[in-house]
Every structure is written in structure tokens, then in C-alpha cells.
C-alpha positions as CSV (number, residue, x, y, z in Angstrom):
1,X,3.2,2.8,-23.7
2,X,5.2,2.5,-20.4
3,X,3.5,4.1,-17.4
4,X,5.7,6.0,-14.9
5,X,5.0,5.3,-11.3
6,X,6.8,6.4,-8.1
7,X,8.7,3.1,-8.0
8,X,8.5,1.3,-11.3
9,X,8.0,1.8,-15.0
10,X,5.1,-0.5,-16.1
11,X,4.2,-1.8,-19.6
12,X,1.6,-4.1,-21.0
13,X,3.0,-6.8,-23.3
14,X,0.7,-8.9,-25.5
15,X,-2.5,-8.4,-27.5
16,X,-5.1,-6.3,-25.7
17,X,-8.3,-8.2,-25.0
18,X,-6.6,-11.6,-25.1
19,X,-6.0,-14.0,-22.1
20,X,-2.2,-13.7,-22.6
21,X,-1.5,-10.1,-21.6
22,X,1.5,-9.6,-19.3
23,X,2.4,-6.7,-17.1
24,X,6.1,-5.9,-17.1
25,X,7.6,-3.7,-14.3
26,X,11.1,-2.3,-14.3
27,X,12.4,-0.7,-11.0
28,X,13.3,3.0,-11.0
29,X,15.7,2.6,-8.0
30,X,17.9,-0.2,-6.6
31,X,15.7,-0.5,-3.5
32,X,12.7,-1.1,-5.7
33,X,14.5,-4.0,-7.5
34,X,14.8,-5.6,-4.1
35,X,11.1,-5.1,-3.4
36,X,10.2,-6.6,-6.8
37,X,12.5,-9.6,-6.2
38,X,10.6,-10.1,-2.9
39,X,7.3,-10.1,-4.7
40,X,8.6,-13.0,-6.9
41,X,9.2,-15.0,-3.8
42,X,6.2,-14.0,-1.7
43,X,3.2,-13.8,-4.0
44,X,3.4,-17.4,-5.3
45,X,3.1,-18.5,-1.7
46,X,0.3,-16.0,-0.9
47,X,-1.9,-16.4,-4.0
48,X,-3.5,-19.8,-3.0
49,X,-4.2,-18.5,0.6
50,X,-6.0,-15.3,-0.4
51,X,-9.7,-14.9,-1.4
52,X,-9.0,-12.2,-4.0
53,X,-6.7,-12.6,-7.0
54,X,-3.2,-11.2,-6.8
55,X,-0.3,-11.0,-9.4
56,X,2.3,-13.8,-9.4
57,X,5.4,-12.1,-10.9
58,X,8.5,-13.9,-12.2
59,X,11.8,-12.3,-13.3
60,X,12.2,-11.8,-17.1
61,X,14.9,-14.2,-18.3
62,X,18.3,-12.4,-18.2
63,X,19.0,-13.0,-21.9
64,X,16.0,-10.8,-22.9
65,X,16.7,-7.3,-24.2
66,X,16.1,-4.3,-21.9
67,X,16.5,-3.6,-18.2
68,X,16.0,-6.1,-15.4
69,X,12.3,-6.5,-14.8
70,X,9.5,-8.8,-13.6
71,X,6.4,-9.8,-15.4
72,X,3.0,-11.4,-14.4
73,X,-0.2,-12.2,-16.2
74,X,-2.6,-9.2,-16.2
75,X,-4.9,-9.5,-13.2
76,X,-8.4,-9.0,-14.6
77,X,-10.4,-5.9,-13.6
78,X,-10.2,-2.1,-13.5
79,X,-9.1,0.1,-10.6
80,X,-12.1,1.0,-8.5
81,X,-13.6,4.5,-8.4
82,X,-13.6,5.0,-4.7
83,X,-17.0,6.6,-4.9
84,X,-18.5,3.4,-6.3
85,X,-17.2,1.0,-3.7
86,X,-20.0,-0.8,-1.9
87,X,-20.6,-2.5,1.5
88,X,-20.3,-5.9,-0.4
89,X,-16.9,-4.8,-1.7
90,X,-15.9,-3.8,1.9
91,X,-16.9,-7.2,3.2
92,X,-14.8,-8.9,0.5
93,X,-11.8,-6.7,1.4
94,X,-12.3,-7.3,5.1
95,X,-12.2,-11.1,4.6
96,X,-9.1,-10.6,2.4
97,X,-7.3,-8.6,5.0
98,X,-8.1,-11.1,7.8
99,X,-6.5,-13.8,5.6
100,X,-3.5,-11.7,4.7
101,X,-2.8,-10.6,8.3
102,X,-3.0,-14.3,9.4
103,X,-0.2,-15.3,7.0
104,X,2.0,-17.7,9.0
105,X,5.4,-16.4,9.9
106,X,6.9,-19.4,8.2
107,X,5.6,-18.2,4.9
108,X,7.1,-14.8,5.5
109,X,10.4,-16.3,6.5
110,X,10.4,-18.5,3.4
111,X,9.9,-15.4,1.2
112,X,12.5,-13.3,3.0
113,X,9.9,-10.8,4.1
114,X,11.4,-8.1,6.4
115,X,10.0,-5.5,8.8
116,X,9.7,-1.9,7.9
117,X,13.0,-0.1,8.1
118,X,13.8,1.2,11.6
119,X,10.6,3.0,12.5
120,X,12.6,5.7,14.5
121,X,14.6,6.5,11.4
122,X,11.5,6.6,9.2
123,X,9.6,8.9,11.6
124,X,12.7,11.1,12.0
125,X,12.8,11.6,8.2
126,X,9.1,12.4,8.1
127,X,9.5,14.9,10.9
128,X,12.4,16.6,9.1
129,X,10.4,16.8,5.9
130,X,7.1,18.0,7.4
131,X,7.4,19.8,10.7
132,X,9.2,23.0,9.4
133,X,6.4,23.4,6.8
134,X,3.5,23.3,9.2
135,X,1.5,26.2,10.7
136,X,2.7,26.8,14.2
137,X,-0.7,25.7,15.7
138,X,-0.4,22.3,14.2
139,X,3.2,21.5,15.3
140,X,2.1,20.2,18.7
141,X,-0.6,17.8,17.3
142,X,1.9,16.7,14.7
143,X,4.6,15.9,17.3
144,X,2.0,14.0,19.3
145,X,1.0,11.9,16.2
146,X,4.7,11.0,15.7
147,X,5.1,10.0,19.3
148,X,2.1,7.7,19.1
149,X,3.4,6.2,15.9
150,X,6.7,5.4,17.6
151,X,5.1,3.0,20.1
152,X,5.8,-0.7,19.7
153,X,3.1,-2.7,17.8
154,X,2.4,-6.2,16.7
155,X,3.9,-7.0,13.2
156,X,2.2,-9.1,10.6
157,X,2.3,-9.3,6.8
158,X,0.7,-6.2,5.3
159,X,0.1,-5.0,1.8
160,X,1.4,-1.6,2.9
161,X,-0.3,0.6,0.2
162,X,-3.9,-0.3,0.1
163,X,-6.1,2.2,-1.7
164,X,-8.6,2.4,-4.6
165,X,-6.0,2.3,-7.3
166,X,-4.8,-1.1,-6.1
167,X,-8.3,-2.7,-5.8
168,X,-9.4,-4.2,-9.1
169,X,-13.1,-4.7,-9.8
170,X,-14.8,-7.0,-12.3
171,X,-18.6,-7.3,-12.7
172,X,-19.1,-4.6,-10.2
173,X,-17.1,-6.3,-7.4
174,X,-13.6,-6.1,-6.0
175,X,-11.9,-9.2,-7.3
176,X,-8.2,-8.5,-7.2
177,X,-5.4,-6.6,-5.3
178,X,-2.3,-5.4,-7.1
179,X,1.0,-3.5,-6.4
180,X,2.7,-5.4,-3.6
181,X,6.0,-3.4,-3.7
182,X,5.4,-2.2,-0.1
183,X,4.6,-5.6,1.4
184,X,6.4,-6.1,4.7
185,X,6.0,-7.0,8.3
186,X,4.3,-4.1,10.0
187,X,1.4,-2.9,12.0
188,X,-1.8,-4.4,10.6
189,X,-3.5,-1.1,11.1
190,X,-1.5,0.2,8.2
191,X,-3.8,-1.7,5.9
192,X,-6.9,-0.4,7.7
193,X,-6.0,3.3,7.3
194,X,-7.6,4.1,4.0
195,X,-10.3,1.3,3.9
196,X,-11.8,2.5,7.2
197,X,-11.1,6.3,7.1
198,X,-10.8,7.3,3.5
199,X,-13.2,5.1,1.7
200,X,-17.0,5.5,1.4
201,X,-18.8,4.9,4.8
202,X,-20.7,1.8,3.5
203,X,-17.5,0.2,2.2
204,X,-15.7,1.0,5.5
205,X,-18.6,-0.5,7.4
206,X,-18.3,-3.7,5.4
207,X,-14.6,-4.0,6.1
208,X,-15.1,-3.4,9.8
209,X,-17.9,-6.0,9.9
210,X,-15.8,-8.8,8.4
211,X,-12.4,-7.8,9.7
212,X,-13.4,-7.0,13.3
213,X,-10.6,-4.6,14.4
214,X,-9.9,-4.1,18.0
215,X,-10.3,-0.6,19.5
216,X,-6.5,-0.3,19.7
217,X,-6.2,-1.2,16.0
218,X,-8.9,1.3,15.1
219,X,-7.1,4.1,16.9
220,X,-3.8,3.2,15.2
221,X,-5.5,3.1,11.8
222,X,-6.7,6.7,12.3
223,X,-3.1,7.7,13.0
224,X,-1.8,5.8,10.0
225,X,-4.4,7.6,7.8
226,X,-3.3,10.9,9.2
227,X,0.4,10.0,8.4
228,X,-0.3,9.1,4.8
229,X,0.4,12.5,3.2
230,X,3.6,12.9,5.2
231,X,5.1,10.3,2.9
232,X,4.1,12.3,-0.1
233,X,5.9,15.3,1.3
234,X,9.0,13.3,2.0
235,X,9.0,11.7,-1.5
236,X,8.5,15.1,-3.1
237,X,11.4,16.6,-1.2
238,X,13.7,13.7,-1.8
239,X,13.1,13.7,-5.6
240,X,12.8,17.5,-6.1
241,X,9.2,17.4,-7.0
242,X,7.7,20.4,-5.3
243,X,4.2,19.6,-6.6
244,X,4.2,16.6,-4.3
245,X,5.5,18.6,-1.4
246,X,2.7,21.2,-1.8
247,X,-0.1,18.7,-2.2
248,X,1.3,16.6,0.6
249,X,1.4,19.5,3.0
250,X,-2.2,20.3,2.2
251,X,-3.1,16.7,3.0
252,X,-1.1,16.7,6.3
253,X,-2.9,19.9,7.5
254,X,-6.3,18.5,6.5
255,X,-5.8,15.2,8.3
256,X,-4.3,16.7,11.4
257,X,-7.4,18.9,11.7
258,X,-9.5,15.7,11.0
259,X,-7.8,14.0,14.0
260,X,-8.9,16.9,16.2
């Protein structure tokens, strides 16, 4: 049965339990198609460079029935329960992120990887979606967070949406990373946000041990973690899904207070 996501409709094709099960993903919006096309160029170049398994999607031949879509062999494993992630998992993810963030610019250029859309435009959209919904006491801290996020940063290849649902485990270890729709050139601290500040402490310690972030990257990763729910609010508002707006605002308030 197809699974509805924010960006794509996903379906498994093939006999369950076999070695020939494919994941097919159809975009829900034109911009998502562009992102999936980017995956078909980028991931074949990345897969040999990375220490964890990643999907290697290809477009479905155009004479097939159905909408335009991509497919890749199922990456083994199950999404990790965040509570079960260990220090060993964290060390594996830390090594993976170091390799990812060191991807040569020539590789990104060959895949047509682009930076995040104009950060000023993105931040202005978040401000419009979130600030009017905040308690008055948190508007100042929220505006300060936006101002810090607007500062220029180094840009490297990032996954862009790293969380427990996109870390696959086999045999009790993280072995794969999926869902590369948001891959782009951006602040490396984007990928450190959840793994250092939302994950279990022992996992976060393992990531920090092997990745070795600078103090500046650590500070930016806290801000990116605080900004995470803002995107949920904006998505909910843009698509008319008030449940996302409500849960997103709760997250925004909680993380602004966490920042202190």
C-alpha cells in the first residue's frame, strides 16, 4: 500500500522478504520531482564514498504505467527507535557525517547540487508563519534566533533531514541512511541539530567524539535544532493542515525555552 509523506508517495514493489524488493517514490509537487531527479544523479556518486548504505535511485522507464517516479532497491534495516540508539551508533553516524561533509565540490557540481534557496527568503517565510503565533515574551528570543540564522556560514553537502526515521538499523546497529530529498549545499550544522540535541545523550556523545565539531558549529547546531519546528508550522500553514501548525508551535515554544 502506498505511504503518504510530506513530499512523496512511497510504495514497495516485489515479494516481501526477498532480495529483490524495490522502493518506488512519486513526487507530490513539481519541486519534489526536481529533488528526486537530483537524487538519481547524486547518490550513485556518493554511495561508494560513504561508510553507511544509502539508496541509489533510478527513474522508472517512461513507458511504464503510472506517474513519473524513481525506484531503488530496498535499503536493509528498520527505522531506529530513538530511545534505543547507542554510543556505538553515534560513533558510526559521526564517521558517516564527516565523510558526507567532506564530499568534494566537484562531485556536487557533477550532480547539479545547489545551495538552499535564498536563506533570507526562507527565514522571512518562517518569520511570517511563526512570529504572529508566539507568546509576546518569546518574540524577542525568536527574532534573535532568526538574526543568528541569517549570518553567512560555510556550505558543504548535507543530508538536510537527519533524524531517527531516516537512520536504518540491522543487527542492532545503524547501517543505512535514507530519504535524501533535502540534500543540498548548506551549513554542516544542519545535520548536527538532531543528532547532538534531540537524540539520547550517549548517541550524541558518540557523534561528537567521531565528528569533532567546532564550538561555532555546536552553537549553530543548537540554533538549527530550535528552528526545526518552525518548518512544521510553515508546512502546515501552506498546506492548510492546522494539526501541523498546532504541534509545530508547541515545538517552537519548547525549543525557544530550551535555548534559554
